[in-house]
C-alpha positions, -999 to 999 in steps of 0.1 A, spaced: 425 406 -468 437 369 -472 457 362 -506 456 332 -528 476 316 -557 455 297 -579 466 270 -605 443 259 -633 424 291 -626 407 292 -663 399 255 -664 363 244 -651 371 241 -615 395 271 -612 368 294 -626 340 284 -602 366 287 -574 380 321 -587 344 334 -582 339 323 -548 375 336 -539 367 370 -554 334 371 -536 348 362 -504 373 394 -506 403 373 -511 431 390 -532 438 363 -558 468 357 -578 455 333 -608 476 313 -631 468 309 -670 487 297 -699 474 325 -719 472 364 -713 441 376 -693 429 411 -679 432 415 -645 404 429 -622 405 449 -587 413 415 -567 424 392 -592 457 395 -609 463 372 -639 500 356 -644 507 339 -676 529 307 -677 532 270 -670 545 250 -641 584 256 -654 579 291 -657 557 319 -639 564 355 -643 554 378 -612 548 351 -589 544 365 -552 571 354 -524 541 344 -500 503 339 -500 480 326 -474 467 297 -495 477 279 -527 449 260 -547 458 237 -574 427 228 -600 448 214 -627 471 185 -632 482 173 -597 516 158 -610 528 191 -621 518 211 -592 534 185 -570 567 194 -585 562 229 -586 554 228 -549 585 206 -540 607 233 -557 595 259 -529 588 291 -550 562 306 -531 558 302 -491 523 294 -479 507 275 -448 477 260 -467 476 239 -499 444 224 -513 450 203 -542 426 187 -567 434 150 -576 409 123 -588 391 88 -579 407 75 -609 435 66 -585 410 40 -573 390 31 -599 417 29 -628 444 4 -607 435 -27 -624 427 -14 -659 442 -31 -685 449 -2 -704 490 8 -698 480 46 -701 455 45 -672 477 28 -650 502 51 -654 476 80 -646 473 59 -615 508 57 -605 513 96 -614 484 104 -591 497 84 -562 530 97 -564 520 133 -566 496 128 -537 526 116 -516 547 143 -527 522 172 -521 517 157 -484 555 151 -480 564 188 -491 538 203 -468 551 184 -440 587 194 -446 576 231 -447 551 231 -418 522 234 -437 488 218 -442 480 202 -474 443 186 -484 436 165 -516 403 163 -531 394 135 -551 363 142 -572 343 116 -591 329 121 -625 328 160 -631 304 179 -649 284 213 -649 306 238 -670 299 221 -703 341 215 -703 342 181 -692 356 148 -708 327 128 -702 290 143 -704 299 173 -723 318 151 -748 288 127 -751 263 157 -755 287 170 -784 286 137 -802 247 133 -799 242 166 -814 263 158 -844 250 121 -847 213 129 -835 214 101 -811 237 84 -790 243 45 -783 252 26 -752 260 -12 -753 234 -30 -732 241 -34 -694 257 -1 -690 241 -3 -654 272 4 -631 266 29 -607 278 68 -609 283 97 -588 285 129 -609 297 161 -592 290 194 -602 322 219 -606 304 245 -583 303 220 -554 339 211 -558 347 248 -556 324 252 -527 346 222 -510 378 238 -519 374 271 -501 352 251 -472 384 232 -461 408 260 -458 399 268 -422 391 232 -409 422 218 -390 406 182 -393 413 183 -432 452 188 -428 470 162 -442 439 144 -455 426 131 -490 387 130 -496 367 115 -522 339 142 -534 311 121 -551 279 141 -564 248 141 -543 229 113 -562 239 78 -571 227 67 -607 231 41 -631 254 49 -661 227 48 -689 205 69 -668 232 95 -664 235 96 -700 196 96 -706 194 126 -685 222 144 -705 207 135 -740 171 152 -724 190 184 -715 200 189 -751 177 211 -775 160 193 -792 167 160 -770 185 132 -783 176 95 -783 195 69 -762 200 36 -783 211 7 -762 224 -20 -786 241 -56 -781 275 -54 -770 289 -71 -800 271 -43 -823 283 -18 -800 321 -32 -805 317 -31 -842 306 3 -843 335 17 -820 358 -1 -840 345 18 -870 343 52 -853 379 46 -839 389 40 -876 374 72 -888 393 91 -862 363 95 -837 360 81 -801 396 71 -799 396 80 -763 369 55 -752 389 27 -748 378 -10 -744 386 -7 -705 364 26 -703 335 5 -719 338 -23 -695 338 1 -666 302 12 -678 292 -21 -663 310 -13 -629 299 2 -599 321 33 -592 308 44 -559 325 68 -530 317 75 -496 309 114 -489 309 109 -451 342 118 -444 339 151 -463 305 157 -449 315 153 -413 348 171 -417 336 202 -434 300 200 -441 304 189 -478 266 186 -494 268 181 -531 237 187 -552 218 159 -571 224 152 -606 205 180 -626 220 188 -661 211 222 -675 222 239 -709 255 251 -694 262 215 -685 259 201 -720 278 229 -735 248 250 -752 
């Protein structure tokens, strides 16, 4: 029986990965900030990167499904020996490089530094590392985009977008990401590489939102309003403490195509993500 250490195990990707590791007869050490009850092949450890009680000395694989920068620093400290590391980053590394928002540019810088540190640390230890970069994640009802849109639409009875929100997107389901993480483990071609993981369908932003609203019970209506009207409404919402996370750069990106090539992942480890189908779980109901 192989052993794994999973960071972010209680997160949306981590939960899906944990289920697959358990089904594949891995013995798992799962890390969470809050105590959880262990089972026959999952032992929960409580803590954060700065301090985790009960860490094993060595495992067959380490999976990171949470913040990459924190994991990279932990991995560099060398607390647990392993020949294999699979860590999740983000395609934000590419999409937000030219952002006018300083916070978003800082995210890009942290992602770049973290990826480099993971690969350098693995090389110094004689280990193999793979970084997976998802696009827009959905499926568990806990994401920061579609689940948040669904929640706001429930409260308001509708959801509004500026006209021209026609930038292309490739939302990717959490279950496909978990499958990918497990699929790369035994594939030497993935060693030392980073892969974009888009979803299996490319669609425009407004259509993505419309399908999300249609999955609600009852379905909500999508309003498309002139950009100046949307800007005024957004300013009022921010003043009221709502939608502060929706920056001007994020609104501008609704018109941009954020599309990635799945061919390297498909060729190297058989990546085959599903088309964009929204169910009740995905919208948090």
